N, C-alpha and C positions, 0 to 999 in steps of 0.2 A: 916161479911163474914163467911159462913158455911164451913164445911170440903170439900165441892165440889167446893169451890171458887165462890159461888153464893151469892150475897148480899141479902139473904132472910133467914128466919127461915127454918129449915129442913122441917117442916110440910107444908110450902108453896112452897117448891121446888119439882117440879114433875120430877121424874126420870123414863124414860123407860129403862128397862133392857132386853137385848137380852138373852133369856134363851134357851139353847140347850137341856136341860134335864140332863146335866152332873153335876158333883159336883162343878166345878169351877163357872159357871154362877149361879148356885143355891145359893152358898155361897155369891157371889157378891150381888145378889138380897136380900137375907136374912139379910146381914149385913146392907145394906142401909135401909131396912125396920126397923130393930132394932134401927137404929140411928134416926128414926122418919121422914124419907123422904116419900113423896107421891109416892110410887112405883107402876109401871104398868109393869107386865111381858109380853113379847111377844116372842112366838116361831114361827119360820119360817118353814112352810111345804114346803120342797124343792124337795124331790125326792121320788116318789112312796109310799107316805104315805097312800093314799087311805082311806079306812074305819078303818084303824088301830087305829085311835084316840080313837075309842070306844072299841077296843079290845086290851088292853095292853098285851104285850108279843107276839103278832102275828108276829111282825117284829121289828127290832131294831128301825126303825124310829117311829113307833107307840108307842113303849115303851118310847122313849125319850120325846115325847109330853105328854104322861101320867105322866111321872116323873116330868116334869116341872110344869104341872098343880097341881100335888099333893103338891109340895113345896109351890106354891102360895096359895093353899087352906089352908095349914098348918099355913102359916104366916098371911093369911087373906087379901092379896092384890089381885087386879084383874089380870087376865091372859087371853091373847088372842092368837089365832093361825091365822097366815096370810098365805094364799096359794100363794106362790111365785114359784110354780113349773115351769110355763111357762118362767118366767124371769130367773130362775136358769138354765133351759135347754138352753136357748138362749145365756146367758152371760157366763156360766161356762162349761156346758157339750159339747156344740158345739165347743167352743174354744179348749177344751181338745182334742177332736177328730181331729180337723183340725191341731192343733199343732203337734200331733204325726205323722200325715200323711205328714207333711212338713219336717219330719226328725228332729224334735226338741223335747225337753222334757218339758212338761207343768208343772205349779204349780197351780192346780185348787183351792187350799185353798187361794192363794193370789187373784185370780180372784173373788172368792166368797166374800172375805172381801171388795175388791174394788167396787163391784157392788151391789149385793142384800143385803149384811149385812150393809154396810156403806152408799152407795149412796141412796138406796131405803128405808132402815129401818130408816135412819136419817130423810128422808123426811116424813115418816109416824110419827115418834116421834114428829116432829115439828107440824104436823097436830093435834096431841094429846096435843099440848101446853106444851110439855116437855121442861124443862130447859137444860137437858143433856140426852145423851144416854150412858148407862154403859154396859160394857161387862166383861167377866171373863178372858180376856187375861192377860198373865203375862208380862206386859209392864208398864212403868210409864209415866204419863203425868204431866210434871213439869213446873210450871210457870217460864219463863225465864225473862231476862231483857226486851226483846221486845215482846215476845209472848210465848204461850205454846210450850214446847219442848217435843219430844218423846224420851224417854230413855229406855235402856234395862231393863228387869225385874231384881229385886234385886237378884234373884236366877238364876245364869247363866245357870244352867242345864235346867230350864223351860222357859227361855227367849223366847218370841214369836215375837220379834220386826221384825225379818226377813220377816215374813208373812204380816206385816202391812206397808211395805215401800211405798205403793201407796197411803197411807192416805194423804189427802190434808190438808193444814193449816186450812181451814175453817172447815173441819171435825174434826180436832184435837182439835180445840177450843170448840167443842160441845161434845167431847167424854170424858169419865172418866173410869178409870181402877182400881177398888177397890183392886184387888189382886196383883198389881204391886210390892208391897214391901214384899210379902209373899212367903214362900216356899210351895210346894205341901203338905208336911206333916202338915204344919200349916193350910192350907185350909181344909184338912180332919178333923183336930182337931176342927176347927170352925164348920164344918158340924155336927160333933158329939155333940158339945156343944149346937148347935141350934136345935138339934133333927131332922135333915133333913133325909128323907128316902134314899137319894142318897149318904150318907156318905161313904159307902163302894163300890160304883159303880165303876167298872174299867174304865180306860181311853179308849176312842176310838182310835184304832190304824190304821184304814183304812180310805181312802177317802169314803165319805158317799155313793157315787154311784158306788163304786168299793169294795164291802164288802169282797170279797175274795182275793183282791190284784191283780187280773188278768186284767191289763189294756188293753191288746190286745183284749180280748174277748168283752170288752165294746166298743172299737172302731169298731170292726167287726160288732157288732149289729147296731151301729149308722151309719156306712158307708159300708153297704154290697156291695161287689164287688170292693171296692176301695183298698183293700190290695192284692198286687200281689207279687209273689216270685221274687227272683233276685239272684245276685252273691255276694259272699264274696271274695274280692280281696285284694292283698297287695298294698303297695304304688306305685309299678311299674305297677299295673294292672293285675298281674298274678292271675288267678282264683284259689282260694284255696277251695272253697266249694259253697254251695247254701243256701239260706234262704227262709223262708215262708212269709216275709214281714218285712220292716225296722222298723215297730212299735214294734217289739220284741227286739229292741236293743237301747242302749243309750251310749253316749260318755263315754269312760273309762271302759266299760264292758269287763270282761275277761272270765267269765264262760258262758257256754251255746253256744259257737261258733261252737262246733262240727266239727272242722277242723283238730284236732289231730296233734301230733308230733311236734318236734322242740321246739324252745324257746317260752315262753308265748307271746301271741299276744292279743292286746287290740283294742277295737273299737275306731278308730281315727276320723271317719267322716261318716255321712250318706248322701247319695245323692238321694233325692226323684225323680229327673228327670231321672237318669239312673237305679234306683232301686238297687243301689250297696251299700254294707257295706264295708268300707275301714278299714283294720286292719293293725297294725304294732307294733313295740316294745314300751315299756312304755315310754322311753325317748322322743318318737315322740309326746306324749301327752302334753309335757311341753309347756306352753304358758305364755307370760308376758304381751301382749297387749290384752285388752278386749274392743270390740266395743259394744256400747249400744244404744238403742233407747227408746223412751217414758220415758225419765228420769223425775222422780218426785223429786224435790229439796226442802228441808225444812230448809236449812241453813239461817242464819241471812242476809247474803249478797247474791246477785244473783250469780249463777255459771257462770263464764266467761271463756274466752279462755286461761287464765293463769292457769297453773297447781297448784293445792293445795294438801297438804298432808292429807291423810285420812287413815282409815283402811277399809277393805271390807270383806264381806262374799260372797262366790260364790255358796254356798248351805247352807241350814239351819243348818246343823251339822258340817260344816267345821270351822276351827279356823279363827280368825280375821287375815287378811293378810295386811301388810303395803303396801301402794300404793299411787299413785297420780291420780287425776282426773282433766279433763278439758272439757269444753263444745266445741262441734264442730258445734253447731247451730242446730236449728230446732228440739229440744228435743233429739238430739244425743250427745254422749260423748265418751271419750276415757279414759280408766283406764290403767295405767301402773303399774304392780306389781313390787315390789322391787326384788322379787325372783320368777322365773318362777314356775308355779303350774300346776299339771296334772289334767285332767278330767273336764275342763271347758266346759259346755254343752250349746249350743244355746237353747233358750226357757226358761232357768232358769234365776234367778235374780242375779244381782250383787248389794249388798246393802251396803251403805256407813255409816261409823261411825266416830265420833271424840270422843275419850274416850268412855263414856257410852251413848252418845247422837247419835240417828239415824238422819242422814242428808238427807236420801232419798235413791233412788236406781233406777235402770233401767233394761231393759230386754236385755239379752245377745244375740248378733247377731252372725251369722256364720262368721268366719274370711274371709277376702277378698282373 
């Protein structure tokens, strides 16, 4: 049994590595190549790359493809670029726009992992007769008593398990995460040791198709005419001001309301049908019941109607919160927090943990 859990010699074990052009996936690929595996690097052309492949530096996307190819060439393993722009637009960008227009807050990185990166890329890796697909995510894939288990990355500050909650068990059995036990500093040290050109490349901070962080402008371009002004009102319906579109707001937001005076007010709810932004005091944000749909469950036993104890994250950077969860049928569920929490936004994910193990997650629904 080799280090990837495959009963073959490394040289006979084909590993497709998803290479974004950043330091993490580059180190993952280089380490596997150094260990003697049959590595194939694949970079996905997702958004507006155009002819930038041949002109490094012309845009961030083109530079990323160039960087990934350069790493592969340096190490001497093959590298391919797959054009998934149409799939990415359909599965990620369209969902992003529709979710914002519905008054919810999307997580496009989760949708990307769920669709083009795992569903479609795993399919392509199998066509290439790969034994596994490896990525540079900071999570751990650990053989359990019954099956592979997804665990948080060893370095809690870089743990990316929240963004992988939609991973199915079949996908998890095929995936490997070589950096799961490393810190970012250790990754950069490995990049330097391996002589990789991306060793000092900064981390990407923006969503790839929102390079300036202006989500509203992207939605306006994708859905021209769909964004309309409306009223900002308090919980009693008193008009406090006006807005230029609910896509400019998210649950828990305090700054940028431009309604002035009095005690601080926070966005409590967005109503796409009335085009209203409802605001109120911070205590009105507190919520202990979270309704979910499209639950993906990775536990050893099926999720049933009896409540079980777990911990949850309701955003990627929030702390783990003690809670219970139970299934309400049809992929739906109910999470009860032990202590009410503020700023739970529909469209975001509620992700389940037991200690360091990820048990799955679901999409947060608007309260009844």
